[in-house]
N, C-alpha and C positions, 0 to 999 in steps of 0.2 A: 601695381602701384599707380595711382592716378596723380597727375601734376608733378611727376618726377623732374627734376632739372639737371642731374648728374647721372653718368653711367660709367661702366667699365669699358676700357679700351686699351689697346696696345699703343704706346707712344714711343717714338724714336726722338730723343733729344740731341743726339749726335750720331754722325754717320760713323759707321763701323761694322764689326762682325754681328753674328746672330745674337750676342750678349746684350746688344743695345735695345733690344725689343723688351719693354717693361710695361708691366700692367698698371694702369692709373685708374683707381677706382672713382675719381672725381673729375672726369671730363665732361664739360657741358654737353647735354643733349642737343643735337643740331635742330635747328628750326627750319622748316621747309618754306621756300618762297612760293609765290602763286603758281609756278610751273613744276614745282617739285613734289616729291612723294617721300614721306618719312617711313622707313621700313625697320620693324624689329627684326633683327638679324638672328637667324637660326643656324646659318652656316656661312663660312667665308672660304673662298678659293685661295690657295697659296700658290703662286706661280713663281718660275725663276726671275722674272723681271722685278719681282718685289725685292728679291735679295740684291739685284744690281742697284736698285735705287736706295735701299738701305746702306748699302756699302759706299755710296757716293760716286760709283763708277759707271753710272748710267749715261753720263754725258750732260744731263741737266739735273739741276737740284732746286728744290724749292725751299720755302721758309721752315724753320724748325721751331718747335717740335711739330711732328705730324703723325697721323695714323696710317699705316700701310693698308693695302688691300683694295683692289677694284671690283672683284666679283663677289657677290653675296647672293643669298636666298633667305626669304623670310616671310613675314606677315605685314602687310600694310597698316600702319597705326594712324597716319593723318596724311590728307591730301591738301595741295595748294587750291586756292580758288578757281584756277583755270585748268585743273586737271579733270580729264573727262573719261579716261579709260580704265580707272582703278577706283576702288572704294575701300574703307577701312575693313580689315578682315580678309582681304584677297591674299592668296599665296602668290608670291612673285620671285622672279630672279632679276638681278641687276647686274648690267654689262659693265657699267662705269658709274662710280658714285662720285659725290662731291666731297664728302667728309671724312672718308676712310672707311674700310670695310672690316678691319680687325676690331670690331666694337659691337656693342649690344644693340646700337641703333645707328642708322645711317640715312642720309638723304641723297636723292638722285633725280636727275631731270626725267620727266615722264617719257620722253622718247628713248631713254636708256634702261627702261623696266619692261619686263614682259610677264605675261601670266605663266605661272609654272604649272604644267600639266599634272593631273592627278596620278599619272603613272610614275612619275619622278620623285625621289625623296629631295628634301632641302639640300642634303649633301651633293646630290647630283645636280640640283639646280645651281649650286655655287660653282660647279665646274663648267658651266655653259659660256661664261663671259669670254676672257681672253683666249682660252684654248679653242673653243668652237668658232668664234669670230676670226681668230688668226687663221684658222683652217680654211674657213670661208674666203678670206682674202687672198690666201695663197693661190686659190684656184682663180680668183679674179685676175691675179697678176699673170697667170699662165693661160688666159682666156683662149689665146689663138690655138692652143693645142688640147684644149678640153672638149673632146668629142669622142663618141662612142667607137669602141675598136682601139683606141690609143692606149697606152700603158703609162702609168705613174708609179715611180718608186719613192716610197716615203721612207726617207733614211733616218731611222730613229722612230719607229711607227708604235712603240708600246707606251709612249708618254701620252700626257693629256691631249696635247695638240696632235701627236701623231695619230692617235685613234680617231680623232675627229676627222682627220685627213682621210683616214681609211674609209670611214663611213660616208663621207660626202663624195669621195671619188667613186666609190661604187654605185652611190645613188646617180652620178652623173654618167654612168655607163663605161667608165674607164675600167681597164684591168689593173688592179691594185696589187703591187708588190710591196712588201714592207720589211724592215729589218728590226731586230732587236737583240738584246745581249743575253738573255736568259730563256730556258724553255717556257717558264711561266708567260714571259713576254711575247714569245712566238705564238704560244697557244692563244694568247689573247688577241693578237693581231689577226690570227686566222678566224676567231670567233666573231670578231667584228666586221668581217667581209673581205679580207685580202685573199687572193687567189693563191699566192705563195708567200711564204716568210722565210727569211734567211738570217742566221746568226752572224752579226757583223763582227763578233770576236773570233770567228773561225777564219783560218787562212784559206783562201780560194772562194770565199762567198761571192766575190764579184763575178767569178767565172760562171757561177750558178745564176746570178742575176742576167748576165748576157744570154746564157742558155735559155732562160725563161722568155727572152725577147727575140729568140732566133738570131742572135748575134748583133742585132741591130742597136740595142740599148734603149732605155726608156725615153718616151717622148717628153716626159715631165719628170723631174726630180725635185721633191720638196725636202729640203736639207735642214736638219735640227741642230747640227754641229759642225758649222762650216770650216771652223779652224782645223778640223781633223780630216773632213771628207771632201772638201771642195775641189781639190786637185783631182781626186778619184772620180768625182761626179763629172767633171769636164772631160775625162778620158772615156767614160762610158756612155754619156747622153747620146741619144740618136742626132743624127745630122739635122739641123734646124730646131733642135729641142731647147727646152727652156728649164733652167735651174732656178728654183725659187728659195732664197736663203730666209729661213724663219729664225734661226738661232745660231749664235756663235759666241765662243768664250775666249777669243784670242786671236792672234794674227796667223796668216797662213801664206805660204809662198806658191804661186801659181805660174804656169807657162802659158801666157796670153796667146801663144801660136795655136793652142788647142781650140780656142774659140774661133780662130780664123779657119782652120781646117773643118771644124764641125759647123761653122757658121750658127753656132748656138748663142744663147742669151743667158747671162746670169743677172739675176735681179733680187732685190730684197725689199723689205717694207718695215715700217713701224706702224702698228695698228692705230695709233693716234693721229697719224697723218692722212688717214683715209677721207677723201672728199664726201660731201653729203650723198652724192648719187651712189657710191660704194657702200655707205651705210645702208641705204635702202635695199640694195642688191643682197648684202649679208644678212639683214633681218629677213628677207624673203626666203633665203636658203635655210637659215635656222628655224623660221616658222614652219616650213614645209617638212624639215626633219623632225620636229616635235610633233606635228600634227599627224604625219604618217607613221611615226614611231620608230624611224630608223636611226635616228640621232639620240644615243644613250651614253652619257658620260659614265665612265667606269671610275669608282672610287678606290684608290689603293690603300689609303690609310687616313684616319680621323685623328684629330688632336684637340685637347682642350684649349681654351684661349690662353692659359697660362703656359702652354707648351709650344708656343709660336716660335720661340728660338730653336727648339728641337725640329720643328717643321722645316725651318728655313736651313738648318744644317743638313738635313736628310734630303731635301729636294735637290741639292747640289752634290752631296756626297753620299752615293749609295751604289749598290752592286747591280741594280737594275730597276728602271722605272716601269710601272705597270699601272698608269692612269693618274688620276688627281689625288693631290693631298689637300685636305679640308680642315679648318678650325670649325669646331662646333660648340654651341652653347648647350648647356645641360638639357637633356630631353625631358620634356614634361614640364619645363620651367618657363612660365611665361614672364617676360621683362617688358612690361608695358613701357612704351616710349613717351607716353603723354600722360 
């Protein structure tokens, strides 16, 4: 439809549980500035951070109402006057948008948009943003230990970020160990390149991790659930090792003396705090992975836009995560944003 001015989008009018996610059929279509790209959204990534923001527990809140979602993939509808890398009709993925991703249309700055390779679906493209860039930044934070022959333990490797960590770690020449909570998750971690995978629900799995590192422990641990695992991580990390906290859902009590004995480092990050030079480095890693074909998001489940509440519920409360959860627009339906 040409000349449309409104679109369907998820709107959050009040912070709260998944039930606050409502479809609004009359949200104004965003208008790109000179440096922005207007994208017809075909798929939008659902990430745990979306649920934290929606609940008001993320630490920072913005104006209400708002449309959730940072990661999307779709088709370029319109470009700003100063945009040079894209043209209408291009298939793209978006790392971070300006107007919200759970919508039929979104706008993003040109430098946060990438060409979607032909071997990836829109749903896979919507899984590239927060998961893959978080994984890339985790290795930047552990840079001193990222070298061929060293070992990384991805603690919670079957989720979207974890699988990206496995793929990037292998590409960097690290020996990758991963954990998951189901057989399906363990198989997926191995499929994506881990040398060994361990069930973190089984008693004694830590002994197996240590055995796999000849008793020394991993040089790097990338931690997805620090409130549960950080104390254990500090006990098993190799001397001089680095623990990178990617996710946490609560508080944890630790023994600082372990840091002293191991001379290890515990660090964390928020993707939004990355300085410009790290964005350049992350873009380079993701570009190499897409070009060479070793970076491939795994989609666990797709949802309709109207099922956003269910997606938010299931991404937090599930028996085992195995990849990305994605909102999709009806296949075969073109929703022209201009």
